[in-house]
C-alpha positions in Angstrom: 266.7 131.5 334.7 267.7 127.7 333.6 269.6 129.5 330.6 271.0 132.0 332.0 272.4 129.8 334.7 273.8 127.7 331.9 275.1 130.6 330.0 277.0 131.8 333.5 278.0 128.5 334.0 279.7 127.9 330.5 281.6 131.4 330.6 283.2 130.6 333.7 284.2 127.1 332.6 285.5 128.9 329.4 287.4 131.4 331.4 288.7 128.5 333.6 290.3 127.2 330.4 291.9 130.0 329.0 293.2 130.6 332.1 294.7 126.9 332.5 296.3 127.8 329.0 297.7 131.2 330.0 299.4 129.4 333.0 300.7 126.3 331.0 302.1 128.1 328.3 303.1 130.8 330.5 301.8 133.7 328.7 301.8 137.3 330.8 298.2 137.3 330.3 294.9 135.9 328.9 294.6 135.0 325.3 291.9 137.3 324.0 291.8 135.6 320.6 293.4 132.6 319.6 294.2 131.5 316.2 294.9 128.2 314.7 296.3 127.1 311.2 295.9 123.4 309.9 297.0 121.9 306.5 294.8 119.0 304.9 295.8 117.6 301.8 295.6 113.9 300.1 299.0 112.9 298.6 299.7 116.3 298.4 297.0 117.3 296.0 293.9 119.7 297.0 295.9 121.4 299.8 293.6 123.5 301.5 294.7 125.5 305.0 292.2 126.3 307.5 292.1 129.1 310.1 289.9 128.7 313.4 289.3 131.5 316.0 288.3 131.2 319.7 288.0 134.0 322.3 286.7 134.3 325.3 283.6 132.5 324.6 284.9 129.9 322.3 285.0 129.5 318.8 284.1 132.3 316.7 282.9 130.5 313.5 281.7 133.6 311.3 285.7 134.2 311.4 287.0 131.1 310.5 288.3 131.2 306.9 289.9 128.5 304.5 292.9 129.2 301.8 293.0 126.8 298.8 296.7 126.6 298.4 298.4 126.5 295.0 301.4 127.3 293.2 303.7 124.6 295.9 305.3 121.3 295.2 302.6 118.7 296.1 303.4 117.9 299.7 305.0 121.2 300.7 303.5 121.5 303.9 305.8 124.4 305.1 305.1 126.2 302.0 301.4 125.7 302.6 301.8 127.2 306.0 303.3 130.1 304.9 301.2 130.8 301.9 298.1 130.7 304.5 299.7 132.9 307.0 301.2 135.5 304.4 297.4 135.7 303.0 295.9 135.5 306.3 298.4 138.5 308.1 298.7 140.5 304.6 294.9 141.1 304.5 294.5 141.5 308.2 297.0 144.5 308.2 295.6 146.0 304.8 292.0 145.8 306.7 293.2 146.4 309.8 291.9 143.3 311.5 292.3 141.9 314.2 295.9 140.1 315.2 295.8 136.9 317.4 297.1 136.9 321.0 298.2 133.2 320.6 298.7 131.8 317.3 298.7 128.0 317.5 299.8 126.1 314.3 299.5 122.6 313.9 302.7 120.8 313.1 306.1 121.1 314.5 309.6 123.2 314.4 309.2 123.8 310.7 305.9 124.9 310.7 306.8 127.0 313.5 309.7 128.6 312.0 307.0 129.3 308.8 304.8 131.0 311.2 307.5 133.1 312.7 309.2 134.2 309.3 306.2 135.4 307.9 305.1 137.4 310.9 308.9 138.7 311.3 308.3 139.5 307.4 305.6 141.7 308.0 306.7 143.3 311.1 304.2 142.0 313.4 305.1 141.8 316.9 303.3 140.5 319.8 302.0 137.3 318.7 302.7 134.2 320.6 303.3 131.3 318.0 302.7 127.7 319.8 303.7 124.6 317.6 300.8 121.7 318.4 302.8 118.3 317.5 301.9 114.8 317.8 304.3 113.2 320.3 305.8 110.2 319.0 303.2 107.9 319.7 300.7 110.2 317.8 298.0 109.6 320.4 296.0 112.4 322.3 296.9 113.7 325.4 300.5 112.7 324.2 301.3 116.4 322.3 304.1 118.0 322.2 304.0 122.0 322.3 307.0 124.1 320.7 307.0 127.7 322.4 308.3 129.5 319.1 309.9 132.8 321.0 311.6 130.9 323.7 312.4 127.5 321.1 311.2 125.3 324.6 309.3 122.3 324.1 306.9 121.4 326.3 305.3 118.0 327.0 302.7 118.2 329.1 301.2 115.6 331.0 298.0 114.4 329.6 296.0 115.7 332.4 297.7 119.2 332.2 294.8 121.8 332.9 295.3 123.8 329.5 295.8 120.9 327.2 292.1 120.3 326.9 291.7 123.6 325.2 294.4 123.6 323.0 293.4 120.0 321.8 289.9 121.3 321.2 291.2 124.4 319.1 293.5 122.0 316.9 291.1 119.3 316.4 288.5 122.1 315.3 291.0 123.4 313.0 291.9 120.2 311.9 288.1 119.5 310.9 287.4 122.4 309.1 290.5 122.0 307.1 289.3 118.6 305.7 285.8 119.8 305.3 287.3 122.2 302.7 289.9 119.7 301.6 286.9 117.3 300.6 284.9 120.1 299.0 287.7 121.0 296.8 288.5 117.3 296.0 284.9 117.1 294.7 285.3 120.4 292.6 288.3 119.0 290.9 286.8 115.6 290.1 
């Protein structure tokens, strides 16, 4: 009974967080699948992109992916984002895989523009793109959200109800990218 009660509470809490996210971003419905991309490198070397997936129950670790980025100038974060997104969505189209309702990209206007361009080039509609940029002070809770389709920038207060879920997803993508980057550096050493 205790385990079931904990599970039900956890599911209810996750649903409340998804509802708060929907309200914060002005989405018409709850996002059933959220993907977040992040790029990690050291001074442009051994660049790795990560993709983490969340659904109504939280993280779906079996669907996390890493992409070793190659063929770009060192430090080309926009190109790295473009390459990772193109690889993910081309493969998804070829295999008939699920599309996210919400695509978060760690970064600002440039990363959002790359994401929107990749989706447009592939003829993919119905995916909301949001950039998660660190605010001017670069402190957690002061993020700026760049709404791709609307071209608006939201600067929600640190206690905004939907913000903790965005932070959790972004932080998980960052953690996963750094882990992949460290592994790649070890293999290149």
